[in-house]
KEBA-853151 format. One record per residue (C-alpha): residue in three letters; z, x, y. Coordinates in nm, 2 decimals. Layout:
residues N
  rogu       w       u       v
   ala       Z       X       Y
...
end
This chain:
residues 667
  rogu       w       u       v
   met    4.16    3.35   13.09
   ser    4.38    3.09   12.91
   asp    4.26    2.87   12.62
   met    4.23    2.57   12.85
   asp    4.05    2.76   13.12
   ala    3.80    2.88   12.87
   ile    3.73    2.52   12.77
   leu    3.69    2.41   13.13
   ala    3.46    2.69   13.21
   gln    3.21    2.55   12.96
   cys    3.16    2.22   13.15
   ala    2.92    2.35   13.41
   asn    2.70    2.52   13.15
   met    2.70    2.22   12.92
   lys    2.59    1.99   13.21
   ala    2.31    2.23   13.31
   gln    2.20    2.24   12.95
   gly    2.22    1.86   12.91
   ile    2.46    1.87   12.61
   arg    2.80    1.74   12.50
   arg    3.04    1.90   12.25
   leu    3.32    1.81   12.02
   leu    3.67    1.96   12.06
   val    3.92    1.89   11.78
   leu    4.29    1.93   11.85
   ser    4.48    1.97   11.53
   gly    4.85    2.01   11.48
   glu    5.18    1.82   11.51
   ala    5.14    1.48   11.68
   asp    5.34    1.56   11.99
   trp    5.18    1.90   12.04
   ile    4.82    1.78   12.03
   tyr    4.90    1.48   12.25
   gln    5.05    1.70   12.52
   gln    4.75    1.93   12.50
   ala    4.52    1.63   12.54
   leu    4.71    1.51   12.85
   arg    4.70    1.85   13.01
   leu    4.33    1.89   12.94
   arg    4.26    1.54   13.07
   glu    4.43    1.62   13.39
   arg    4.25    1.95   13.43
   leu    3.91    1.78   13.37
   gly    3.97    1.54   13.65
   gly    4.22    1.29   13.50
   asp    3.96    1.01   13.45
   gly    3.85    1.08   13.10
   val    3.86    0.76   12.89
   phe    4.14    0.76   12.63
   ile    4.09    0.57   12.31
   ser    4.41    0.51   12.12
   pro    4.60    0.24   11.93
   gln    4.89    0.31   12.17
   leu    4.88    0.22   12.54
   gln    4.77    0.51   12.76
   pro    4.72    0.56   13.13
   glu    4.39    0.41   13.26
   pro    4.10    0.44   13.18
   tyr    4.22    0.34   12.83
   cys    4.08    0.13   12.55
   ala    4.20    0.04   12.20
   pro    3.96    0.14   11.92
   ser    3.92   -0.23   11.82
   ala    3.80   -0.31   12.18
   leu    3.56   -0.02   12.23
   lys    3.25   -0.25   12.22
   thr    3.36   -0.37   12.56
   leu    3.27   -0.02   12.69
   leu    2.92   -0.02   12.56
   gly    2.65    0.00   12.83
   arg    2.88    0.22   13.04
   glu    2.89    0.60   13.07
   phe    3.19    0.84   13.09
   glu    3.25    1.20   13.17
   his    3.48    1.33   12.89
   ala    3.67    1.12   12.64
   phe    3.98    1.15   12.42
   phe    4.00    0.98   12.08
   asp    4.34    0.95   11.91
   ala    4.31    0.98   11.53
   arg    4.66    1.10   11.46
   arg    4.76    0.80   11.25
   gly    4.42    0.64   11.18
   phe    4.05    0.72   11.23
   asp    3.82    0.43   11.33
   val    3.50    0.63   11.28
   ala    3.28    0.34   11.40
   ala    3.46    0.34   11.74
   phe    3.44    0.72   11.74
   ala    3.06    0.71   11.70
   ala    3.03    0.44   11.97
   leu    3.24    0.65   12.21
   ala    3.01    0.95   12.16
   gly    2.71    0.74   12.27
   thr    2.88    0.66   12.61
   leu    2.93    1.03   12.71
   lys    2.72    1.19   12.98
   ala    2.57    1.54   12.96
   gly    2.84    1.80   13.02
   ser    3.12    1.60   12.85
   trp    3.38    1.70   12.59
   leu    3.47    1.45   12.32
   val    3.83    1.55   12.24
   leu    3.95    1.44   11.90
   leu    4.32    1.44   11.81
   val    4.39    1.48   11.43
   pro    4.68    1.59   11.22
   thr    4.73    1.94   11.08
   leu    4.42    2.00   10.87
   gln    4.63    2.12   10.57
   his    4.82    1.79   10.56
   trp    4.56    1.55   10.68
   pro    4.41    1.46   10.34
   thr    4.75    1.35   10.20
   leu    4.85    1.13   10.50
   thr    4.79    0.76   10.51
   asp    4.53    0.63   10.75
   asp    4.63    0.31   10.94
   asp    4.27    0.22   10.99
   ser    4.22    0.20   10.61
   val    4.37   -0.16   10.59
   arg    4.05   -0.29   10.75
   trp    3.81   -0.16   10.48
   ser    4.01   -0.07   10.17
   asp    4.12   -0.42   10.06
   ser    4.47   -0.26   10.03
   ser    4.78   -0.44   10.17
   glu    4.92   -0.10   10.29
   pro    4.74    0.20   10.45
   ile    4.61    0.45   10.20
   ser    4.53    0.82   10.22
   thr    4.16    0.91   10.25
   pro    4.12    1.26   10.10
   his    3.74    1.23   10.03
   phe    3.65    1.14   10.39
   val    3.89    1.39   10.54
   gly    3.76    1.66   10.31
   his    3.40    1.57   10.40
   phe    3.48    1.56   10.78
   cys    3.66    1.90   10.77
   arg    3.37    2.06   10.58
   val    3.13    1.94   10.84
   leu    3.36    2.06   11.12
   gln    3.41    2.41   10.96
   arg    3.03    2.47   10.92
   asp    2.94    2.35   11.26
   ala    2.91    2.65   11.49
   glu    2.89    2.43   11.81
   ala    3.21    2.22   11.74
   leu    3.54    2.37   11.88
   leu    3.86    2.36   11.67
   trp    4.19    2.43   11.84
   gln    4.48    2.44   11.59
   gln    4.85    2.47   11.66
   his    5.00    2.80   11.57
   leu    4.66    2.96   11.51
   pro    4.47    3.20   11.74
   phe    4.21    3.02   11.95
   thr    3.88    3.18   12.04
   leu    3.58    3.02   12.20
   pro    3.27    3.06   12.00
   asp    2.99    3.28   12.14
   tyr    2.76    2.99   12.21
   arg    2.39    3.06   12.20
   pro    2.20    3.03   12.53
   arg    2.00    2.71   12.59
   pro    1.72    2.62   12.83
   gln    1.79    2.44   13.16
   trp    1.78    2.06   13.12
   his    1.62    1.83   13.37
   ala    1.79    1.49   13.38
   ala    1.57    1.17   13.38
   asn    1.51    1.04   13.74
   gly    1.46    0.68   13.66
   glu    1.08    0.70   13.61
   pro    0.93    0.65   13.27
   gln    0.93    0.96   13.05
   ala    0.61    1.06   12.87
   glu    0.70    0.87   12.55
   gln    0.82    0.57   12.75
   ala    0.50    0.56   12.96
   glu    0.28    0.58   12.66
   ile    0.45    0.29   12.49
   leu    0.46    0.08   12.81
   thr    0.09    0.11   12.84
   ala    0.04    0.00   12.49
   leu    0.28   -0.30   12.52
   lys    0.09   -0.43   12.83
   thr   -0.23   -0.45   12.64
   leu   -0.11   -0.59   12.31
   pro   -0.24   -0.93   12.19
   pro    0.02   -1.20   12.12
   gly    0.25   -1.10   11.84
   val    0.56   -0.89   11.76
   ala    0.63   -0.54   11.87
   ala    0.93   -0.32   11.77
   val    1.07   -0.01   11.94
   thr    1.32    0.19   11.73
   ala    1.50    0.50   11.84
   glu    1.82    0.69   11.79
   arg    2.09    0.64   12.05
   gly    2.02    0.78   12.40
   arg    1.64    0.77   12.37
   gly    1.59    0.51   12.65
   lys    1.48    0.21   12.45
   ser    1.68   -0.03   12.65
   ala    1.55    0.13   12.97
   leu    1.20    0.10   12.84
   ala    1.25   -0.28   12.78
   gly    1.38   -0.31   13.13
   met    1.08   -0.12   13.27
   leu    0.85   -0.36   13.09
   leu    1.03   -0.66   13.21
   lys    1.00   -0.54   13.57
   thr    0.62   -0.52   13.55
   leu    0.60   -0.89   13.42
   pro    0.57   -1.19   13.66
   ala    0.90   -1.35   13.76
   arg    1.05   -1.57   13.49
   ala    0.78   -1.46   13.24
   ala    1.04   -1.32   13.00
   ile    1.38   -1.39   12.86
   val    1.62   -1.13   12.73
   thr    1.86   -1.19   12.44
   ala    2.10   -0.97   12.26
   pro    2.41   -0.99   12.04
   ala    2.62   -0.96   12.36
   lys    2.52   -0.97   12.73
   ser    2.77   -0.69   12.80
   ala    2.55   -0.45   12.60
   thr    2.24   -0.52   12.82
   asp    2.36   -0.34   13.14
   val    2.10   -0.06   13.11
   leu    1.82   -0.31   13.05
   ala    1.93   -0.52   13.34
   tyr    1.95   -0.22   13.57
   phe    1.59   -0.12   13.51
   ala    1.46   -0.49   13.51
   gly    1.62   -0.56   13.85
   glu    1.57   -0.92   13.97
   his    1.34   -1.00   13.67
   phe    1.64   -0.99   13.43
   arg    1.71   -1.33   13.28
   phe    1.95   -1.34   12.98
   met    2.03   -1.61   12.73
   ala    2.25   -1.59   12.42
   pro    2.05   -1.63   12.09
   asp    2.21   -1.96   11.99
   ala    2.17   -2.11   12.35
   leu    1.81   -2.00   12.35
   leu    1.73   -2.20   12.05
   ala    1.94   -2.50   12.15
   leu    1.77   -2.53   12.50
   asp    1.42   -2.44   12.38
   glu    1.36   -2.23   12.69
   gln    1.00   -2.14   12.74
   ala    0.85   -1.80   12.84
   gln    0.56   -1.57   12.76
   trp    0.78   -1.28   12.65
   leu    1.11   -1.27   12.45
   ile    1.28   -0.93   12.46
   val    1.55   -0.88   12.20
   asp    1.78   -0.58   12.26
   glu    1.96   -0.44   11.95
   ala    1.77   -0.69   11.73
   ala    1.91   -0.55   11.40
   ala    2.25   -0.69   11.50
   ile    2.12   -1.05   11.51
   pro    2.11   -1.24   11.17
   gly    1.76   -1.23   11.03
   pro    1.70   -1.61   10.99
   leu    1.81   -1.67   11.34
   leu    1.59   -1.39   11.47
   glu    1.29   -1.52   11.28
   arg    1.34   -1.86   11.44
   leu    1.36   -1.70   11.79
   val    1.05   -1.49   11.73
   ser    0.84   -1.80   11.63
   his    0.90   -1.97   11.97
   tyr    0.73   -1.71   12.19
   pro    0.38   -1.57   12.22
   his    0.50   -1.21   12.28
   thr    0.82   -1.06   12.13
   leu    0.96   -0.71   12.18
   leu    1.24   -0.61   11.95
   thr    1.44   -0.30   12.02
   thr    1.70   -0.15   11.79
   thr    1.89    0.17   11.71
   val    1.78    0.35   11.40
   gln    2.11    0.51   11.34
   gly    2.45    0.39   11.46
   tyr    2.79    0.24   11.42
   glu    2.66   -0.12   11.42
   gly    2.41   -0.06   11.13
   thr    2.07    0.10   11.09
   gly    1.74   -0.01   11.23
   arg    1.55    0.17   10.96
   gly    1.65   -0.09   10.71
   phe    1.57   -0.35   10.98
   met    1.21   -0.23   10.99
   leu    1.18   -0.22   10.61
   lys    1.34   -0.57   10.55
   phe    1.29   -0.79   10.86
   cys    0.99   -0.65   11.03
   ala    0.79   -0.62   10.71
   arg    0.73   -0.99   10.72
   phe    0.50   -0.95   11.03
   pro    0.16   -0.82   10.90
   his    0.03   -0.72   11.24
   leu    0.36   -0.57   11.38
   ala    0.31   -0.31   11.65
   ala    0.58   -0.05   11.58
   phe    0.67    0.23   11.82
   thr    0.93    0.51   11.81
   leu    1.11    0.70   12.08
   asn    1.21    1.05   11.96
   gln    1.29    1.25   12.28
   pro    1.65    1.20   12.42
   val    1.67    1.08   12.78
   arg    2.04    1.08   12.84
   trp    2.10    1.43   12.70
   ala    1.90    1.72   12.58
   ser    1.73    1.75   12.25
   gly    1.96    1.91   11.99
   cys    2.28    1.80   12.16
   pro    2.57    1.95   11.95
   leu    2.78    1.63   11.97
   glu    2.50    1.41   11.85
   ala    2.42    1.65   11.57
   phe    2.78    1.65   11.45
   ile    2.81    1.27   11.45
   ile    2.49    1.24   11.25
   asp    2.61    1.50   11.00
   ala    2.97    1.37   10.97
   leu    2.88    1.00   10.94
   leu    2.55    1.04   10.74
   phe    2.35    0.86   11.00
   asp    2.03    1.04   10.89
   asp    1.90    0.77   10.65
   ser    1.54    0.90   10.62
   leu    1.42    0.90   10.27
   pro    1.21    1.16   10.09
   ala    0.86    1.08    9.97
   leu    0.83    1.03    9.60
   leu    0.59    1.19    9.36
   ala    0.42    1.01    9.07
   pro    0.66    0.79    8.87
   asp    0.86    0.96    8.60
   thr    1.12    0.85    8.34
   val    1.42    0.68    8.50
   gln    1.77    0.80    8.40
   leu    2.07    0.59    8.49
   gln    2.39    0.80    8.57
   arg    2.74    0.68    8.64
   val    2.88    0.85    8.95
   glu    3.25    0.84    9.04
   gln    3.43    0.89    9.38
   thr    3.55    1.24    9.28
   ala    3.19    1.35    9.31
   trp    3.25    1.37    9.69
   glu    3.44    1.69    9.62
   ser    3.21    1.85    9.37
   glu    2.87    1.70    9.42
   ser    2.88    1.55    9.77
   glu    2.51    1.56    9.82
   gln    2.45    1.33    9.53
   leu    2.67    1.05    9.68
   ser    2.54    1.13   10.03
   ala    2.19    1.06    9.90
   met    2.31    0.73    9.75
   tyr    2.47    0.63   10.08
   arg    2.15    0.71   10.27
   leu    1.95    0.50   10.03
   leu    2.19    0.21   10.07
   ser    2.18    0.25   10.45
   ala    1.80    0.24   10.46
   ala    1.79   -0.07   10.24
   his    2.07   -0.27   10.41
   tyr    2.04   -0.26   10.78
   arg    2.40   -0.38   10.83
   thr    2.54   -0.07   10.67
   ser    2.81    0.08   10.90
   pro    3.06    0.37   10.89
   leu    3.31    0.13   10.74
   asp    3.09    0.12   10.43
   leu    3.10    0.50   10.42
   arg    3.48    0.50   10.44
   arg    3.50    0.23   10.17
   met    3.26    0.41    9.94
   met    3.45    0.74    9.98
   asp    3.81    0.63    9.94
   ala    3.87    0.26    9.87
   pro    4.02    0.20    9.52
   gly    3.81    0.04    9.25
   gln    3.46    0.16    9.36
   his    3.20    0.25    9.10
   phe    2.84    0.38    9.14
   ile    2.52    0.40    8.93
   ala    2.24    0.63    9.03
   ala    1.88    0.59    8.91
   arg    1.70    0.92    8.90
   glu    1.35    1.05    8.82
   gly    1.43    1.41    8.75
   glu    1.63    1.53    9.05
   thr    1.51    1.26    9.28
   leu    1.73    0.95    9.36
   thr    1.52    0.63    9.34
   gly    1.79    0.36    9.30
   ala    2.16    0.31    9.38
   leu    2.41    0.05    9.26
   trp    2.76    0.00    9.41
   leu    3.02   -0.20    9.21
   val    3.37   -0.31    9.31
   glu    3.65   -0.40    9.07
   glu    3.80   -0.74    9.11
   gly    4.04   -0.98    8.95
   gly    4.33   -0.90    8.72
   leu    4.58   -1.10    8.93
   ser    4.88   -1.25    8.75
   pro    4.84   -1.62    8.64
   glu    5.11   -1.72    8.89
   leu    4.94   -1.54    9.18
   ser    4.60   -1.68    9.08
   gln    4.74   -2.03    9.08
   ala    4.90   -1.97    9.42
   val    4.55   -1.86    9.55
   trp    4.40   -2.17    9.41
   ala    4.66   -2.38    9.59
   gly    4.59   -2.20    9.92
   phe    4.94   -2.06    9.95
   arg    4.84   -1.69    9.90
   arg    4.54   -1.49   10.01
   pro    4.59   -1.13    9.89
   arg    4.34   -0.88   10.03
   gly    4.01   -0.80    9.85
   asn    3.87   -0.97    9.54
   leu    3.59   -1.15    9.73
   val    3.43   -1.35    9.44
   ala    3.74   -1.36    9.21
   gln    3.95   -1.52    9.49
   ser    3.67   -1.75    9.60
   leu    3.63   -1.89    9.25
   ala    4.01   -1.96    9.25
   ala    4.04   -2.07    9.62
   his    3.72   -2.28    9.64
   gly    3.62   -2.34    9.27
   gly    3.79   -2.55    9.01
   ser    3.95   -2.27    8.81
   pro    4.32   -2.20    8.90
   gln    4.32   -1.90    8.66
   ala    3.98   -1.76    8.77
   ala    4.13   -1.45    8.95
   thr    4.32   -1.35    8.64
   leu    3.99   -1.24    8.47
   arg    3.87   -0.88    8.52
   ser    3.53   -0.84    8.68
   gln    3.31   -0.61    8.87
   arg    3.12   -0.73    9.18
   ile    2.78   -0.59    9.27
   ser    2.84   -0.50    9.63
   arg    2.50   -0.33    9.70
   ile    2.18   -0.25    9.52
   ala    1.91   -0.04    9.68
   ile    1.57    0.08    9.55
   his    1.35    0.34    9.71
   pro    1.07    0.16    9.90
   gln    0.81    0.33    9.68
   arg    0.97    0.19    9.37
   gln    1.03   -0.16    9.48
   arg    0.88   -0.46    9.30
   gln    0.84   -0.25    8.98
   gly    1.14   -0.39    8.79
   met    1.38   -0.10    8.86
   gly    1.65   -0.33    9.01
   gln    1.65   -0.54    8.69
   arg    1.66   -0.23    8.47
   met    1.96   -0.10    8.67
   ile    2.15   -0.43    8.63
   ala    2.06   -0.44    8.26
   gly    2.19   -0.08    8.22
   val    2.52   -0.18    8.37
   ile    2.55   -0.49    8.14
   ala    2.48   -0.27    7.84
   gln    2.74   -0.01    7.93
   ile    3.03   -0.21    8.08
   asn    3.33   -0.27    7.87
   asn    3.66   -0.46    7.90
   tyr    3.54   -0.69    8.18
   asp    3.50   -1.06    8.17
   tyr    3.20   -1.10    8.40
   leu    2.98   -0.94    8.66
   ser    2.95   -1.12    9.00
   val    2.74   -1.10    9.31
   ser    2.78   -1.27    9.65
   phe    2.47   -1.29    9.87
   gly    2.30   -1.48   10.16
   phe    2.10   -1.74    9.97
   thr    1.72   -1.71   10.00
   asp    1.47   -1.82    9.73
   glu    1.35   -1.46    9.69
   leu    1.70   -1.32    9.63
   trp    1.80   -1.60    9.40
   arg    1.49   -1.54    9.19
   phe    1.59   -1.18    9.15
   trp    1.94   -1.26    9.03
   gln    1.81   -1.53    8.80
   arg    1.57   -1.28    8.64
   cys    1.88   -1.05    8.59
   gly    2.05   -1.34    8.40
   phe    2.30   -1.45    8.66
   leu    2.41   -1.81    8.69
   leu    2.48   -1.98    9.02
   val    2.84   -2.11    9.05
   arg    2.88   -2.16    9.43
   leu    2.67   -2.23    9.73
   gly    2.84   -2.26   10.07
   thr    2.80   -2.54   10.32
   his    2.81   -2.33   10.65
   arg    2.56   -2.06   10.74
   glu    2.72   -1.72   10.77
   ala    2.69   -1.56   11.12
   ser    2.61   -1.22   10.97
   ser    2.31   -1.34   10.76
   gly    2.22   -1.68   10.89
   cys    2.22   -1.80   10.53
   tyr    2.45   -2.00   10.30
   thr    2.67   -1.78   10.09
   ala    2.59   -1.79    9.73
   met    2.79   -1.66    9.44
   ala    2.65   -1.60    9.09
   ile    2.80   -1.47    8.76
   tyr    2.69   -1.29    8.45
   pro    2.95   -1.36    8.18
   leu    3.05   -1.07    7.95
   ser    3.34   -1.21    7.74
   ala    3.44   -1.54    7.58
   ala    3.67   -1.61    7.88
   gly    3.38   -1.52    8.12
   his    3.15   -1.77    7.94
   gln    3.42   -2.04    7.96
   leu    3.46   -1.97    8.34
   val    3.09   -2.00    8.40
   glu    3.06   -2.32    8.20
   arg    3.35   -2.48    8.39
   glu    3.22   -2.37    8.73
   gln    2.86   -2.47    8.67
   ser    2.98   -2.81    8.55
   arg    3.18   -2.86    8.86
   phe    2.90   -2.72    9.08
   ala    2.65   -2.97    8.93
   arg    2.89   -3.27    8.95
   asp    2.96   -3.20    9.32
   ala    2.61   -3.08    9.42
   tyr    2.50   -3.41    9.58
   trp    2.81   -3.43    9.80
   leu    2.81   -3.07    9.91
   ala    2.44   -3.08    9.99
   gln    2.50   -3.34   10.25
   trp    2.69   -3.08   10.46
   arg    2.40   -2.84   10.47
   asp    2.14   -2.87   10.75
   asp    1.86   -2.87   10.50
   gly    1.97   -3.22   10.40
   gly    2.01   -3.12   10.03
   gln    1.69   -3.31    9.93
   ala    1.69   -3.14    9.59
   ala    2.04   -3.27    9.49
   asn    2.05   -3.55    9.23
   gln    2.23   -3.87    9.31
   pro    2.60   -3.86    9.22
   ser    2.72   -3.98    8.88
   glu    2.95   -4.27    8.83
   ala    3.27   -4.24    9.03
   ile    3.54   -4.17    8.77
   leu    3.84   -3.95    8.84
   thr    3.87   -3.69    8.57
   asp    4.17   -3.47    8.49
   asp    4.00   -3.19    8.70
   asp    3.96   -3.44    8.99
   trp    4.33   -3.53    8.97
   gln    4.42   -3.16    8.98
   glu    4.19   -3.09    9.27
   leu    4.31   -3.39    9.47
   ala    4.68   -3.29    9.41
   gly    4.59   -2.94    9.55
   phe    4.44   -3.10    9.86
   ala    4.71   -3.36    9.91
   trp    5.03   -3.15    9.85
   ala    4.91   -2.79    9.88
   his    4.66   -2.61   10.11
   arg    4.33   -2.66    9.92
   pro    4.06   -2.68   10.19
   leu    3.86   -3.00   10.25
   met    3.53   -2.84   10.14
   ala    3.67   -2.74    9.80
   ala    3.77   -3.10    9.73
   val    3.47   -3.28    9.88
   gly    3.33   -3.41    9.55
   ser    3.67   -3.52    9.42
   leu    3.75   -3.68    9.76
   gln    3.43   -3.88    9.76
   arg    3.51   -4.01    9.41
   leu    3.86   -4.10    9.53
   leu    3.71   -4.30    9.82
   ala    3.50   -4.49    9.57
   val    3.79   -4.60    9.36
   ala    4.07   -4.63    9.63
   thr    4.15   -4.97    9.78
   gln    4.32   -4.84   10.10
   pro    4.12   -4.79   10.43
   leu    4.18   -4.41   10.44
   pro    4.01   -4.39   10.79
   ala    4.05   -4.02   10.85
   leu    3.90   -3.92   10.52
   arg    3.62   -4.18   10.53
   ser    3.52   -4.10   10.89
   ser    3.50   -3.72   10.83
   leu    3.33   -3.74   10.50
   ala    3.08   -3.99   10.63
   gln    2.99   -3.77   10.93
   gln    2.99   -3.45   10.73
   ser    3.24   -3.30   10.97
   asp    3.58   -3.14   10.89
   ala    3.66   -3.04   11.25
   thr    3.73   -3.17   11.59
   pro    3.68   -2.96   11.91
   val    4.04   -2.87   11.97
   gln    4.24   -2.65   11.73
   ser    4.55   -2.87   11.75
   gly    4.33   -3.17   11.68
   arg    4.18   -3.01   11.37
   lys    4.53   -2.94   11.23
   ala    4.65   -3.30   11.30
   leu    4.33   -3.44   11.14
   leu    4.37   -3.23   10.83
   ala    4.74   -3.33   10.80
   lys    4.64   -3.70   10.82
   gln    4.37   -3.65   10.56
   arg    4.61   -3.49   10.32
   his    4.86   -3.77   10.38
   glu    4.59   -4.03   10.31
   ala    4.49   -3.86    9.99
   ala    4.85   -3.85    9.87
   asp    4.90   -4.22    9.94
   ala    4.58   -4.31    9.76
   leu    4.68   -4.11    9.45
   lys    5.02   -4.27    9.44
   cys    4.87   -4.61    9.45
   leu    4.65   -4.52    9.15
   asp    4.93   -4.37    8.94
   val    5.27   -4.30    9.10
   his    5.42   -4.12    8.80
   arg    5.12   -3.89    8.76
   ser    5.11   -3.82    9.13
   glu    5.47   -3.72    9.15
   met    5.44   -3.49    8.86
   leu    5.13   -3.31    9.00
   ala    5.29   -3.30    9.35
   glu    5.59   -3.11    9.21
   gln    5.37   -2.87    9.01
   val    5.15   -2.77    9.31
   lys    5.43   -2.75    9.56
   asn    5.61   -2.50    9.33
   leu    5.31   -2.27    9.34
   gln    5.41   -2.16    9.70
   phe    5.70   -1.96    9.56
   phe    5.49   -1.71    9.37
end
């Protein structure tokens, strides 16, 4: 029997056992591609092919794989020869039926760690692809210890493992399984309130929601989700009772119903979800505990904890494949989807330990435990965070331990250090190099053209074990970093502003330097940035940014939907040197309108010209028109009006500043 025949012969057994398996093809790019095409043809020719390069149908690019969610496939091929989008890989695994092979194409294992990964430009903040030796090493270790995964390498003998026998599997017939039936009974008798069903992928939580919907009176419930395309399973089981509305439309139209069913609730911003829940007597939230879009365990800890009488249910038994499916076990192991946390003993002395990326090679379990804790605490953690943590440059980690037990994790990212010329070009809006989230924002949106030249570390994530929260451990970890860090100008943090989060960062000694004017889709909150100065230059930066923040607070607050009642009335309209610099950046460079709002308002107060485009937009708190071309034309007119107003005030100074800022585009 040939190698390929041996693989094909396994399909019937796998289907009978209700399992899926991974087959890794490793070797030269052309060889593994040809083997994949031959195998695809022998398997029926309709296995879906995921690749950055166009393939015969059915085909999908990794970036578009979410369009396939809610569908099922028999066999799939994933092309990772030049780049490995592991989030798409995990999503693809969830679409495969029992009896399927997931065929992964990778370079020669010996050379793979040294090769650049094209997918890395999405998460590494590098302008060019980088090699990813830590992730590749981790993936290969998982592959080599997994007795159920199949590895077919070019130029090496191939033998099919002697797979252990498994019991016969009985596929679901569309009726509620035992766990589903028990939860359905409980849901029907619940008093008004919020219920949540969490499960790993393939456990039938969407089917359960559809079954519940079918038992309710017509139009008694509304379904919402991050995307309607992901509700196909729920719609199938709900039948004619399925009624979908997008989350934002649901709030805007104030649609009434007895039940709100939210599928994949963890993927909806918390503040938006909280507003939705408050509108309906009964709410059912379903979400995946482990997966490529984030984790539902953190969702339960963070979002659902605010409901004191929450009814929480869990589905454990797989429905779409058998328990112990080898492919599912591999995905969980390789992408660290198991974010369950150990129970802690009595509190002990806490030790802070710096951990470097190289520990993935020598002490992988230590960093794995940190990633699991971060995943459990932040329910938007995804495989991209794992890739970034493993191989992106400039990552640093602090572990808090009680003996051998991890109780806290802190993730820091290096930022800044740009040349003065590049930092000024960023300020002017001519350049946007990758990375440097806070450092660039202080230059691009703040009032400090040299802000990005300073060296800083941004606190990307902090997580504390649930049994040690609200005991001051987070503050002690931050204080430990401050005491140990050397040769940096400041620490920074960017977060979705809530009163609770801001109180925490205030207690840690951070100072607020920026608060956005548009709610972020991912969090439903305004983005806030805060700094802890470490050097004389860091203190000067904070003083400058806080002064600007306070002076512009009134005008910026008008753009927020809370009305900015707390902001003080603006001071006397006088154009300072900083205002002239800011206005020149808006008029003759690419500074955004929102960065210059305060200075523009002061310009309107002293200008004698009509300036209709500026006055209209700033009066209405609107920097946009419905059509993209209209927005560009409006912004060009606003810049032109600002330039004319400055020239009328002081033509010599205006010409000098215009020349200065225009020259910044050449750096």
